[in-house]
BAVODREN-747624 format. One record per residue (C-alpha): x, y, z; residue number from 0. Coordinates in nm, 3 decimals, padded with zeros to 5 digits. Each point is the difference from the previous one (the first is absolute). Layout:
BAVODREN-747624
<r><c1>X</c1><c2>Y</c2><c3>Z</c3><resi>NUM</resi></r>
...
end
This chain:
BAVODREN-747624
<r><c1>-00.006</c1><c2>-00.008</c2><c3>-00.006</c3><resi>0</resi></r>
<r><c1>00.304</c1><c2>00.235</c2><c3>00.113</c3><resi>1</resi></r>
<r><c1>00.186</c1><c2>-00.065</c2><c3>-00.353</c3><resi>2</resi></r>
<r><c1>-00.332</c1><c2>00.067</c2><c3>-00.168</c3><resi>3</resi></r>
<r><c1>-00.031</c1><c2>00.342</c2><c3>00.152</c3><resi>4</resi></r>
<r><c1>00.388</c1><c2>00.111</c2><c3>-00.077</c3><resi>5</resi></r>
<r><c1>-00.036</c1><c2>-00.113</c2><c3>-00.353</c3><resi>6</resi></r>
<r><c1>-00.335</c1><c2>00.235</c2><c3>-00.045</c3><resi>7</resi></r>
<r><c1>00.193</c1><c2>00.288</c2><c3>00.182</c3><resi>8</resi></r>
<r><c1>00.277</c1><c2>-00.077</c2><c3>-00.242</c3><resi>9</resi></r>
<r><c1>-00.189</c1><c2>00.018</c2><c3>-00.328</c3><resi>10</resi></r>
<r><c1>-00.264</c1><c2>00.225</c2><c3>00.096</c3><resi>11</resi></r>
<r><c1>-00.184</c1><c2>00.136</c2><c3>-00.321</c3><resi>12</resi></r>
<r><c1>00.066</c1><c2>00.382</c2><c3>00.120</c3><resi>13</resi></r>
<r><c1>00.410</c1><c2>-00.006</c2><c3>00.062</c3><resi>14</resi></r>
<r><c1>00.218</c1><c2>00.036</c2><c3>-00.255</c3><resi>15</resi></r>
<r><c1>00.324</c1><c2>-00.196</c2><c3>-00.027</c3><resi>16</resi></r>
<r><c1>00.270</c1><c2>00.209</c2><c3>-00.041</c3><resi>17</resi></r>
<r><c1>00.324</c1><c2>-00.224</c2><c3>-00.030</c3><resi>18</resi></r>
<r><c1>-00.215</c1><c2>-00.168</c2><c3>-00.259</c3><resi>19</resi></r>
<r><c1>-00.066</c1><c2>00.262</c2><c3>-00.243</c3><resi>20</resi></r>
<r><c1>00.362</c1><c2>00.142</c2><c3>00.062</c3><resi>21</resi></r>
<r><c1>00.145</c1><c2>-00.321</c2><c3>-00.103</c3><resi>22</resi></r>
<r><c1>-00.248</c1><c2>-00.036</c2><c3>-00.344</c3><resi>23</resi></r>
<r><c1>00.083</c1><c2>00.371</c2><c3>-00.055</c3><resi>24</resi></r>
<r><c1>00.346</c1><c2>-00.085</c2><c3>00.007</c3><resi>25</resi></r>
<r><c1>-00.050</c1><c2>-00.333</c2><c3>-00.219</c3><resi>26</resi></r>
<r><c1>-00.216</c1><c2>00.240</c2><c3>-00.235</c3><resi>27</resi></r>
<r><c1>00.279</c1><c2>00.206</c2><c3>-00.080</c3><resi>28</resi></r>
<r><c1>00.213</c1><c2>-00.280</c2><c3>-00.031</c3><resi>29</resi></r>
<r><c1>-00.159</c1><c2>-00.161</c2><c3>-00.233</c3><resi>30</resi></r>
<r><c1>-00.056</c1><c2>00.298</c2><c3>-00.218</c3><resi>31</resi></r>
<r><c1>00.337</c1><c2>00.136</c2><c3>00.057</c3><resi>32</resi></r>
<r><c1>00.171</c1><c2>00.035</c2><c3>-00.330</c3><resi>33</resi></r>
<r><c1>-00.363</c1><c2>00.128</c2><c3>-00.109</c3><resi>34</resi></r>
<r><c1>00.039</c1><c2>00.277</c2><c3>00.287</c3><resi>35</resi></r>
<r><c1>00.409</c1><c2>00.095</c2><c3>-00.103</c3><resi>36</resi></r>
<r><c1>-00.132</c1><c2>00.001</c2><c3>-00.372</c3><resi>37</resi></r>
<r><c1>-00.213</c1><c2>00.287</c2><c3>00.094</c3><resi>38</resi></r>
<r><c1>00.226</c1><c2>00.143</c2><c3>00.215</c3><resi>39</resi></r>
<r><c1>00.274</c1><c2>-00.003</c2><c3>-00.277</c3><resi>40</resi></r>
<r><c1>-00.288</c1><c2>00.158</c2><c3>-00.232</c3><resi>41</resi></r>
<r><c1>-00.109</c1><c2>00.268</c2><c3>00.223</c3><resi>42</resi></r>
<r><c1>00.364</c1><c2>00.130</c2><c3>00.063</c3><resi>43</resi></r>
<r><c1>00.060</c1><c2>-00.003</c2><c3>-00.344</c3><resi>44</resi></r>
<r><c1>-00.301</c1><c2>00.175</c2><c3>-00.089</c3><resi>45</resi></r>
<r><c1>00.105</c1><c2>00.279</c2><c3>00.284</c3><resi>46</resi></r>
<r><c1>00.351</c1><c2>00.022</c2><c3>-00.171</c3><resi>47</resi></r>
<r><c1>-00.124</c1><c2>00.048</c2><c3>-00.350</c3><resi>48</resi></r>
<r><c1>-00.283</c1><c2>00.237</c2><c3>00.116</c3><resi>49</resi></r>
<r><c1>00.254</c1><c2>00.208</c2><c3>00.224</c3><resi>50</resi></r>
<r><c1>00.244</c1><c2>00.020</c2><c3>-00.299</c3><resi>51</resi></r>
<r><c1>-00.265</c1><c2>00.117</c2><c3>-00.278</c3><resi>52</resi></r>
<r><c1>-00.205</c1><c2>00.178</c2><c3>00.203</c3><resi>53</resi></r>
<r><c1>00.042</c1><c2>00.372</c2><c3>-00.018</c3><resi>54</resi></r>
<r><c1>00.120</c1><c2>00.168</c2><c3>00.306</c3><resi>55</resi></r>
<r><c1>-00.217</c1><c2>00.274</c2><c3>00.213</c3><resi>56</resi></r>
<r><c1>00.165</c1><c2>00.230</c2><c3>00.204</c3><resi>57</resi></r>
<r><c1>-00.155</c1><c2>00.232</c2><c3>00.240</c3><resi>58</resi></r>
<r><c1>00.085</c1><c2>00.362</c2><c3>00.126</c3><resi>59</resi></r>
<r><c1>-00.141</c1><c2>00.284</c2><c3>00.161</c3><resi>60</resi></r>
<r><c1>00.043</c1><c2>00.391</c2><c3>-00.080</c3><resi>61</resi></r>
<r><c1>-00.124</c1><c2>00.243</c2><c3>00.258</c3><resi>62</resi></r>
<r><c1>-00.021</c1><c2>00.361</c2><c3>-00.090</c3><resi>63</resi></r>
<r><c1>-00.191</c1><c2>00.302</c2><c3>00.086</c3><resi>64</resi></r>
<r><c1>-00.218</c1><c2>00.222</c2><c3>-00.260</c3><resi>65</resi></r>
<r><c1>00.052</c1><c2>00.402</c2><c3>00.084</c3><resi>66</resi></r>
<r><c1>-00.356</c1><c2>00.068</c2><c3>-00.122</c3><resi>67</resi></r>
<r><c1>-00.186</c1><c2>-00.301</c2><c3>-00.105</c3><resi>68</resi></r>
<r><c1>-00.209</c1><c2>-00.158</c2><c3>00.279</c3><resi>69</resi></r>
<r><c1>00.074</c1><c2>-00.361</c2><c3>00.025</c3><resi>70</resi></r>
<r><c1>-00.325</c1><c2>-00.118</c2><c3>-00.157</c3><resi>71</resi></r>
<r><c1>00.070</c1><c2>00.181</c2><c3>-00.304</c3><resi>72</resi></r>
<r><c1>00.330</c1><c2>-00.139</c2><c3>00.017</c3><resi>73</resi></r>
<r><c1>-00.154</c1><c2>-00.361</c2><c3>00.048</c3><resi>74</resi></r>
<r><c1>-00.233</c1><c2>00.108</c2><c3>-00.306</c3><resi>75</resi></r>
<r><c1>00.322</c1><c2>00.063</c2><c3>-00.190</c3><resi>76</resi></r>
<r><c1>00.167</c1><c2>-00.339</c2><c3>00.064</c3><resi>77</resi></r>
<r><c1>-00.308</c1><c2>-00.184</c2><c3>-00.064</c3><resi>78</resi></r>
<r><c1>00.008</c1><c2>00.171</c2><c3>-00.386</c3><resi>79</resi></r>
<r><c1>00.303</c1><c2>-00.144</c2><c3>-00.025</c3><resi>80</resi></r>
<r><c1>-00.055</c1><c2>-00.354</c2><c3>00.102</c3><resi>81</resi></r>
<r><c1>-00.336</c1><c2>00.013</c2><c3>-00.227</c3><resi>82</resi></r>
<r><c1>00.186</c1><c2>00.045</c2><c3>-00.341</c3><resi>83</resi></r>
<r><c1>00.246</c1><c2>-00.322</c2><c3>00.166</c3><resi>84</resi></r>
<r><c1>-00.302</c1><c2>-00.206</c2><c3>00.028</c3><resi>85</resi></r>
<r><c1>-00.136</c1><c2>00.109</c2><c3>-00.359</c3><resi>86</resi></r>
<r><c1>00.374</c1><c2>-00.048</c2><c3>-00.053</c3><resi>87</resi></r>
<r><c1>00.018</c1><c2>00.333</c2><c3>-00.226</c3><resi>88</resi></r>
<r><c1>00.356</c1><c2>00.022</c2><c3>00.036</c3><resi>89</resi></r>
<r><c1>00.064</c1><c2>00.284</c2><c3>-00.221</c3><resi>90</resi></r>
<r><c1>-00.234</c1><c2>00.217</c2><c3>00.173</c3><resi>91</resi></r>
<r><c1>00.169</c1><c2>-00.132</c2><c3>00.338</c3><resi>92</resi></r>
<r><c1>00.370</c1><c2>00.063</c2><c3>-00.116</c3><resi>93</resi></r>
<r><c1>-00.114</c1><c2>00.341</c2><c3>-00.108</c3><resi>94</resi></r>
<r><c1>-00.123</c1><c2>00.112</c2><c3>00.309</c3><resi>95</resi></r>
<r><c1>00.280</c1><c2>-00.127</c2><c3>00.187</c3><resi>96</resi></r>
<r><c1>00.268</c1><c2>00.110</c2><c3>-00.258</c3><resi>97</resi></r>
<r><c1>00.121</c1><c2>-00.403</c2><c3>-00.086</c3><resi>98</resi></r>
<r><c1>00.004</c1><c2>-00.209</c2><c3>-00.249</c3><resi>99</resi></r>
<r><c1>-00.315</c1><c2>-00.201</c2><c3>-00.070</c3><resi>100</resi></r>
<r><c1>00.265</c1><c2>-00.333</c2><c3>00.018</c3><resi>101</resi></r>
<r><c1>00.109</c1><c2>00.154</c2><c3>00.318</c3><resi>102</resi></r>
<r><c1>-00.365</c1><c2>00.042</c2><c3>00.131</c3><resi>103</resi></r>
<r><c1>-00.134</c1><c2>-00.376</c2><c3>-00.057</c3><resi>104</resi></r>
<r><c1>00.246</c1><c2>-00.090</c2><c3>00.259</c3><resi>105</resi></r>
<r><c1>-00.223</c1><c2>00.177</c2><c3>00.240</c3><resi>106</resi></r>
<r><c1>-00.218</c1><c2>-00.289</c2><c3>00.182</c3><resi>107</resi></r>
<r><c1>-00.214</c1><c2>00.239</c2><c3>00.237</c3><resi>108</resi></r>
<r><c1>-00.007</c1><c2>00.359</c2><c3>00.124</c3><resi>109</resi></r>
<r><c1>-00.184</c1><c2>00.002</c2><c3>00.342</c3><resi>110</resi></r>
<r><c1>-00.082</c1><c2>00.355</c2><c3>00.166</c3><resi>111</resi></r>
<r><c1>00.030</c1><c2>-00.014</c2><c3>00.378</c3><resi>112</resi></r>
<r><c1>-00.191</c1><c2>00.347</c2><c3>00.162</c3><resi>113</resi></r>
<r><c1>00.079</c1><c2>00.140</c2><c3>00.324</c3><resi>114</resi></r>
<r><c1>-00.329</c1><c2>00.124</c2><c3>00.190</c3><resi>115</resi></r>
<r><c1>00.025</c1><c2>00.392</c2><c3>-00.020</c3><resi>116</resi></r>
<r><c1>-00.176</c1><c2>00.302</c2><c3>00.009</c3><resi>117</resi></r>
<r><c1>-00.148</c1><c2>00.121</c2><c3>-00.385</c3><resi>118</resi></r>
<r><c1>00.039</c1><c2>00.371</c2><c3>00.038</c3><resi>119</resi></r>
<r><c1>-00.212</c1><c2>00.074</c2><c3>-00.291</c3><resi>120</resi></r>
<r><c1>-00.273</c1><c2>-00.226</c2><c3>00.189</c3><resi>121</resi></r>
<r><c1>-00.052</c1><c2>00.299</c2><c3>00.202</c3><resi>122</resi></r>
<r><c1>-00.158</c1><c2>00.251</c2><c3>-00.302</c3><resi>123</resi></r>
<r><c1>00.183</c1><c2>00.276</c2><c3>-00.209</c3><resi>124</resi></r>
<r><c1>00.103</c1><c2>00.184</c2><c3>00.265</c3><resi>125</resi></r>
<r><c1>00.342</c1><c2>-00.137</c2><c3>-00.021</c3><resi>126</resi></r>
<r><c1>00.025</c1><c2>00.177</c2><c3>-00.353</c3><resi>127</resi></r>
<r><c1>-00.019</c1><c2>00.352</c2><c3>00.130</c3><resi>128</resi></r>
<r><c1>00.199</c1><c2>-00.054</c2><c3>00.280</c3><resi>129</resi></r>
<r><c1>00.390</c1><c2>00.025</c2><c3>00.062</c3><resi>130</resi></r>
<r><c1>00.140</c1><c2>-00.309</c2><c3>-00.175</c3><resi>131</resi></r>
<r><c1>00.189</c1><c2>-00.258</c2><c3>00.303</c3><resi>132</resi></r>
<r><c1>00.212</c1><c2>-00.323</c2><c3>-00.080</c3><resi>133</resi></r>
<r><c1>-00.224</c1><c2>-00.306</c2><c3>00.066</c3><resi>134</resi></r>
<r><c1>00.171</c1><c2>-00.332</c2><c3>-00.079</c3><resi>135</resi></r>
<r><c1>-00.192</c1><c2>-00.307</c2><c3>-00.127</c3><resi>136</resi></r>
<r><c1>00.183</c1><c2>-00.342</c2><c3>00.088</c3><resi>137</resi></r>
<r><c1>-00.040</c1><c2>-00.296</c2><c3>-00.205</c3><resi>138</resi></r>
<r><c1>00.169</c1><c2>-00.316</c2><c3>-00.079</c3><resi>139</resi></r>
<r><c1>00.012</c1><c2>-00.270</c2><c3>-00.294</c3><resi>140</resi></r>
<r><c1>00.068</c1><c2>-00.361</c2><c3>00.024</c3><resi>141</resi></r>
<r><c1>00.134</c1><c2>-00.065</c2><c3>-00.384</c3><resi>142</resi></r>
<r><c1>00.000</c1><c2>-00.382</c2><c3>-00.144</c3><resi>143</resi></r>
<r><c1>00.266</c1><c2>-00.042</c2><c3>-00.271</c3><resi>144</resi></r>
<r><c1>00.187</c1><c2>-00.269</c2><c3>-00.208</c3><resi>145</resi></r>
<r><c1>00.323</c1><c2>00.167</c2><c3>00.008</c3><resi>146</resi></r>
<r><c1>00.150</c1><c2>00.252</c2><c3>00.273</c3><resi>147</resi></r>
<r><c1>00.173</c1><c2>00.201</c2><c3>-00.254</c3><resi>148</resi></r>
<r><c1>-00.331</c1><c2>00.159</c2><c3>-00.092</c3><resi>149</resi></r>
<r><c1>00.007</c1><c2>00.160</c2><c3>00.321</c3><resi>150</resi></r>
<r><c1>00.166</c1><c2>00.314</c2><c3>-00.031</c3><resi>151</resi></r>
<r><c1>-00.191</c1><c2>00.065</c2><c3>-00.308</c3><resi>152</resi></r>
<r><c1>-00.343</c1><c2>-00.104</c2><c3>00.181</c3><resi>153</resi></r>
<r><c1>00.085</c1><c2>00.219</c2><c3>00.282</c3><resi>154</resi></r>
<r><c1>00.137</c1><c2>00.315</c2><c3>-00.232</c3><resi>155</resi></r>
<r><c1>-00.323</c1><c2>-00.061</c2><c3>-00.252</c3><resi>156</resi></r>
<r><c1>-00.251</c1><c2>00.003</c2><c3>00.334</c3><resi>157</resi></r>
<r><c1>00.180</c1><c2>00.401</c2><c3>00.151</c3><resi>158</resi></r>
<r><c1>-00.017</c1><c2>00.097</c2><c3>-00.393</c3><resi>159</resi></r>
<r><c1>-00.400</c1><c2>-00.086</c2><c3>-00.031</c3><resi>160</resi></r>
<r><c1>-00.109</c1><c2>00.135</c2><c3>00.313</c3><resi>161</resi></r>
<r><c1>00.204</c1><c2>00.317</c2><c3>-00.023</c3><resi>162</resi></r>
<r><c1>-00.131</c1><c2>00.065</c2><c3>-00.343</c3><resi>163</resi></r>
<r><c1>-00.337</c1><c2>-00.022</c2><c3>00.127</c3><resi>164</resi></r>
<r><c1>-00.161</c1><c2>00.347</c2><c3>-00.043</c3><resi>165</resi></r>
<r><c1>-00.228</c1><c2>00.067</c2><c3>00.291</c3><resi>166</resi></r>
<r><c1>00.375</c1><c2>-00.071</c2><c3>00.204</c3><resi>167</resi></r>
<r><c1>00.250</c1><c2>00.204</c2><c3>-00.219</c3><resi>168</resi></r>
<r><c1>-00.245</c1><c2>00.310</c2><c3>00.051</c3><resi>169</resi></r>
<r><c1>-00.062</c1><c2>-00.062</c2><c3>00.385</c3><resi>170</resi></r>
<r><c1>00.408</c1><c2>-00.031</c2><c3>00.014</c3><resi>171</resi></r>
<r><c1>00.081</c1><c2>00.307</c2><c3>-00.212</c3><resi>172</resi></r>
<r><c1>-00.281</c1><c2>00.180</c2><c3>00.193</c3><resi>173</resi></r>
<r><c1>00.197</c1><c2>-00.118</c2><c3>00.311</c3><resi>174</resi></r>
<r><c1>00.344</c1><c2>00.090</c2><c3>-00.115</c3><resi>175</resi></r>
<r><c1>-00.118</c1><c2>00.357</c2><c3>-00.132</c3><resi>176</resi></r>
<r><c1>-00.196</c1><c2>00.085</c2><c3>00.351</c3><resi>177</resi></r>
<r><c1>00.325</c1><c2>-00.113</c2><c3>00.192</c3><resi>178</resi></r>
<r><c1>00.219</c1><c2>00.210</c2><c3>-00.229</c3><resi>179</resi></r>
<r><c1>-00.186</c1><c2>00.313</c2><c3>00.062</c3><resi>180</resi></r>
<r><c1>-00.037</c1><c2>-00.042</c2><c3>00.347</c3><resi>181</resi></r>
<r><c1>00.369</c1><c2>-00.034</c2><c3>00.006</c3><resi>182</resi></r>
<r><c1>00.088</c1><c2>00.324</c2><c3>-00.182</c3><resi>183</resi></r>
<r><c1>-00.260</c1><c2>00.130</c2><c3>00.305</c3><resi>184</resi></r>
<r><c1>00.211</c1><c2>-00.112</c2><c3>00.255</c3><resi>185</resi></r>
<r><c1>00.347</c1><c2>00.096</c2><c3>-00.186</c3><resi>186</resi></r>
<r><c1>-00.181</c1><c2>00.357</c2><c3>-00.012</c3><resi>187</resi></r>
<r><c1>-00.097</c1><c2>00.012</c2><c3>00.365</c3><resi>188</resi></r>
<r><c1>00.341</c1><c2>-00.082</c2><c3>00.077</c3><resi>189</resi></r>
<r><c1>00.147</c1><c2>00.268</c2><c3>-00.176</c3><resi>190</resi></r>
<r><c1>-00.271</c1><c2>00.243</c2><c3>00.181</c3><resi>191</resi></r>
<r><c1>00.131</c1><c2>-00.120</c2><c3>00.351</c3><resi>192</resi></r>
<r><c1>00.395</c1><c2>-00.004</c2><c3>-00.103</c3><resi>193</resi></r>
<r><c1>-00.087</c1><c2>00.359</c2><c3>-00.127</c3><resi>194</resi></r>
<r><c1>-00.199</c1><c2>00.117</c2><c3>00.328</c3><resi>195</resi></r>
<r><c1>00.259</c1><c2>-00.201</c2><c3>00.212</c3><resi>196</resi></r>
<r><c1>00.240</c1><c2>00.274</c2><c3>-00.157</c3><resi>197</resi></r>
<r><c1>-00.200</c1><c2>00.264</c2><c3>00.020</c3><resi>198</resi></r>
<r><c1>-00.059</c1><c2>-00.077</c2><c3>00.421</c3><resi>199</resi></r>
<r><c1>00.363</c1><c2>-00.044</c2><c3>00.068</c3><resi>200</resi></r>
<r><c1>00.103</c1><c2>00.314</c2><c3>-00.180</c3><resi>201</resi></r>
<r><c1>-00.280</c1><c2>00.197</c2><c3>00.227</c3><resi>202</resi></r>
<r><c1>00.126</c1><c2>-00.213</c2><c3>00.289</c3><resi>203</resi></r>
<r><c1>00.350</c1><c2>00.216</c2><c3>-00.049</c3><resi>204</resi></r>
<r><c1>-00.140</c1><c2>00.301</c2><c3>-00.128</c3><resi>205</resi></r>
<r><c1>-00.260</c1><c2>00.048</c2><c3>00.290</c3><resi>206</resi></r>
<r><c1>00.071</c1><c2>00.020</c2><c3>00.363</c3><resi>207</resi></r>
<r><c1>-00.380</c1><c2>-00.084</c2><c3>00.068</c3><resi>208</resi></r>
<r><c1>-00.040</c1><c2>-00.365</c2><c3>00.134</c3><resi>209</resi></r>
<r><c1>-00.339</c1><c2>-00.053</c2><c3>-00.124</c3><resi>210</resi></r>
<r><c1>-00.105</c1><c2>-00.228</c2><c3>-00.281</c3><resi>211</resi></r>
<r><c1>-00.309</c1><c2>-00.160</c2><c3>-00.179</c3><resi>212</resi></r>
<r><c1>00.224</c1><c2>-00.293</c2><c3>-00.097</c3><resi>213</resi></r>
<r><c1>00.325</c1><c2>-00.138</c2><c3>00.209</c3><resi>214</resi></r>
<r><c1>00.264</c1><c2>-00.226</c2><c3>-00.158</c3><resi>215</resi></r>
<r><c1>-00.141</c1><c2>-00.300</c2><c3>00.118</c3><resi>216</resi></r>
<r><c1>-00.336</c1><c2>00.031</c2><c3>-00.168</c3><resi>217</resi></r>
<r><c1>00.190</c1><c2>00.048</c2><c3>-00.318</c3><resi>218</resi></r>
<r><c1>00.190</c1><c2>-00.280</c2><c3>00.024</c3><resi>219</resi></r>
<r><c1>-00.299</c1><c2>-00.234</c2><c3>00.082</c3><resi>220</resi></r>
<r><c1>-00.159</c1><c2>00.128</c2><c3>-00.299</c3><resi>221</resi></r>
<r><c1>00.246</c1><c2>-00.081</c2><c3>-00.234</c3><resi>222</resi></r>
<r><c1>00.081</c1><c2>-00.354</c2><c3>00.193</c3><resi>223</resi></r>
<r><c1>-00.338</c1><c2>-00.041</c2><c3>-00.069</c3><resi>224</resi></r>
<r><c1>-00.015</c1><c2>00.118</c2><c3>-00.373</c3><resi>225</resi></r>
<r><c1>00.304</c1><c2>-00.198</c2><c3>-00.060</c3><resi>226</resi></r>
<r><c1>-00.133</c1><c2>-00.344</c2><c3>00.149</c3><resi>227</resi></r>
<r><c1>-00.320</c1><c2>00.021</c2><c3>-00.257</c3><resi>228</resi></r>
<r><c1>00.228</c1><c2>00.113</c2><c3>-00.306</c3><resi>229</resi></r>
<r><c1>00.223</c1><c2>-00.376</c2><c3>00.123</c3><resi>230</resi></r>
<r><c1>-00.362</c1><c2>-00.153</c2><c3>-00.026</c3><resi>231</resi></r>
<r><c1>-00.105</c1><c2>00.176</c2><c3>-00.315</c3><resi>232</resi></r>
<r><c1>00.314</c1><c2>-00.149</c2><c3>-00.189</c3><resi>233</resi></r>
<r><c1>00.021</c1><c2>-00.318</c2><c3>00.115</c3><resi>234</resi></r>
<r><c1>-00.413</c1><c2>-00.027</c2><c3>-00.124</c3><resi>235</resi></r>
<r><c1>00.168</c1><c2>00.155</c2><c3>-00.348</c3><resi>236</resi></r>
<r><c1>00.254</c1><c2>-00.253</c2><c3>00.017</c3><resi>237</resi></r>
<r><c1>-00.201</c1><c2>-00.300</c2><c3>00.085</c3><resi>238</resi></r>
<r><c1>-00.274</c1><c2>00.097</c2><c3>-00.271</c3><resi>239</resi></r>
<r><c1>-00.076</c1><c2>-00.288</c2><c3>-00.231</c3><resi>240</resi></r>
<r><c1>-00.295</c1><c2>-00.171</c2><c3>-00.131</c3><resi>241</resi></r>
<r><c1>00.118</c1><c2>-00.345</c2><c3>00.152</c3><resi>242</resi></r>
<r><c1>00.259</c1><c2>-00.045</c2><c3>00.243</c3><resi>243</resi></r>
<r><c1>00.135</c1><c2>-00.321</c2><c3>00.078</c3><resi>244</resi></r>
<r><c1>00.036</c1><c2>-00.180</c2><c3>00.317</c3><resi>245</resi></r>
<r><c1>00.089</c1><c2>-00.340</c2><c3>-00.117</c3><resi>246</resi></r>
<r><c1>00.072</c1><c2>-00.107</c2><c3>-00.332</c3><resi>247</resi></r>
<r><c1>-00.049</c1><c2>-00.356</c2><c3>-00.132</c3><resi>248</resi></r>
<r><c1>00.255</c1><c2>-00.230</c2><c3>00.159</c3><resi>249</resi></r>
<r><c1>00.101</c1><c2>-00.298</c2><c3>-00.292</c3><resi>250</resi></r>
<r><c1>-00.044</c1><c2>-00.292</c2><c3>00.212</c3><resi>251</resi></r>
<r><c1>00.216</c1><c2>-00.299</c2><c3>-00.113</c3><resi>252</resi></r>
<r><c1>-00.272</c1><c2>-00.272</c2><c3>00.089</c3><resi>253</resi></r>
<r><c1>-00.294</c1><c2>-00.028</c2><c3>-00.176</c3><resi>254</resi></r>
<r><c1>-00.342</c1><c2>-00.058</c2><c3>00.181</c3><resi>255</resi></r>
<r><c1>-00.124</c1><c2>-00.204</c2><c3>-00.267</c3><resi>256</resi></r>
<r><c1>00.009</c1><c2>-00.286</c2><c3>-00.053</c3><resi>257</resi></r>
<r><c1>00.072</c1><c2>-00.113</c2><c3>00.384</c3><resi>258</resi></r>
<r><c1>00.192</c1><c2>-00.328</c2><c3>-00.048</c3><resi>259</resi></r>
<r><c1>-00.175</c1><c2>-00.192</c2><c3>00.303</c3><resi>260</resi></r>
<r><c1>-00.331</c1><c2>00.093</c2><c3>-00.068</c3><resi>261</resi></r>
<r><c1>00.089</c1><c2>-00.113</c2><c3>-00.384</c3><resi>262</resi></r>
<r><c1>00.122</c1><c2>-00.334</c2><c3>00.158</c3><resi>263</resi></r>
<r><c1>-00.285</c1><c2>-00.070</c2><c3>00.271</c3><resi>264</resi></r>
<r><c1>-00.280</c1><c2>00.049</c2><c3>-00.333</c3><resi>265</resi></r>
<r><c1>00.230</c1><c2>-00.240</c2><c3>-00.241</c3><resi>266</resi></r>
<r><c1>00.015</c1><c2>-00.242</c2><c3>00.303</c3><resi>267</resi></r>
<r><c1>-00.382</c1><c2>00.024</c2><c3>00.039</c3><resi>268</resi></r>
<r><c1>-00.032</c1><c2>-00.019</c2><c3>-00.333</c3><resi>269</resi></r>
<r><c1>00.212</c1><c2>-00.313</c2><c3>-00.101</c3><resi>270</resi></r>
<r><c1>-00.118</c1><c2>-00.205</c2><c3>00.370</c3><resi>271</resi></r>
<r><c1>-00.360</c1><c2>00.066</c2><c3>-00.122</c3><resi>272</resi></r>
<r><c1>00.041</c1><c2>-00.153</c2><c3>-00.317</c3><resi>273</resi></r>
<r><c1>00.214</c1><c2>-00.274</c2><c3>00.125</c3><resi>274</resi></r>
<r><c1>-00.281</c1><c2>-00.098</c2><c3>00.258</c3><resi>275</resi></r>
<r><c1>-00.274</c1><c2>00.021</c2><c3>-00.274</c3><resi>276</resi></r>
<r><c1>00.237</c1><c2>-00.242</c2><c3>-00.175</c3><resi>277</resi></r>
<r><c1>00.029</c1><c2>-00.259</c2><c3>00.275</c3><resi>278</resi></r>
<r><c1>-00.400</c1><c2>00.025</c2><c3>00.072</c3><resi>279</resi></r>
<r><c1>-00.062</c1><c2>-00.036</c2><c3>-00.368</c3><resi>280</resi></r>
<r><c1>00.210</c1><c2>-00.328</c2><c3>00.007</c3><resi>281</resi></r>
<r><c1>-00.118</c1><c2>-00.119</c2><c3>00.300</c3><resi>282</resi></r>
<r><c1>-00.395</c1><c2>00.057</c2><c3>-00.132</c3><resi>283</resi></r>
<r><c1>00.119</c1><c2>-00.158</c2><c3>-00.330</c3><resi>284</resi></r>
<r><c1>00.196</c1><c2>-00.313</c2><c3>00.190</c3><resi>285</resi></r>
<r><c1>-00.313</c1><c2>-00.011</c2><c3>00.253</c3><resi>286</resi></r>
<r><c1>-00.232</c1><c2>-00.024</c2><c3>-00.330</c3><resi>287</resi></r>
<r><c1>00.173</c1><c2>-00.293</c2><c3>-00.146</c3><resi>288</resi></r>
<r><c1>00.007</c1><c2>-00.220</c2><c3>00.326</c3><resi>289</resi></r>
<r><c1>-00.397</c1><c2>00.058</c2><c3>00.045</c3><resi>290</resi></r>
<r><c1>-00.008</c1><c2>-00.086</c2><c3>-00.409</c3><resi>291</resi></r>
<r><c1>00.187</c1><c2>-00.294</c2><c3>00.028</c3><resi>292</resi></r>
<r><c1>-00.182</c1><c2>-00.128</c2><c3>00.325</c3><resi>293</resi></r>
<r><c1>-00.322</c1><c2>00.034</c2><c3>-00.151</c3><resi>294</resi></r>
<r><c1>00.083</c1><c2>-00.171</c2><c3>-00.321</c3><resi>295</resi></r>
end
């Protein structure tokens, strides 16, 4: 009675014989080892061939800031270039970027990434009636290319394309004119202060009176204030450009496509799947032959 209960517990239907399952799995792979070995060799060969013949794709990032074009409009302009690439209009794309059509074909993708900024002109037309103040809008571009050598041309082409925009050029020229006018006024005020300072010093020397509306310290403070404004304006004029590069494209040597590990895993999955399908068909064929012979 005890032996019967032990055997019943040992072979309970809801239990899994893990040892037996492992042994059967090992036996299955051992009996079909040549098939799996062949599949492995074929997968490795397919991976090597794909990696050799598949064009390498390189990725790089370009970050800059537009002096007068809000980032949302910059994204639209870059998307226009991507649209030309998608439509394979290489002649027009090359013309806009200042590149030969053959070089434009090396561009795989142009993806703009905008920063969330405040569109100053969304406040209304009052901006056009006020004095111009510099507002920079940053943007980034992810480029996929088939050859790293095209990246400098692409960068220069993007800068030229955005700088040649009529809206941008008008705004930048207006900013430069306003700053030059302001700089001339500051220089004029400095000359006036210098003349007044000279007159004040001469008055002090030839006058016995010690009362004065303005002291030497006041002249000095006003001159320092104007000199600071002058330096700030000169810096603004120095860097006044439609597009200012923060970080240019970097020609990385390692491609982002194709990925060796991913290609190898896909190849192994395909050929192992075909191998298992062959084993299953062979088993079903053998089973059918045995049953057919038995009934005959």
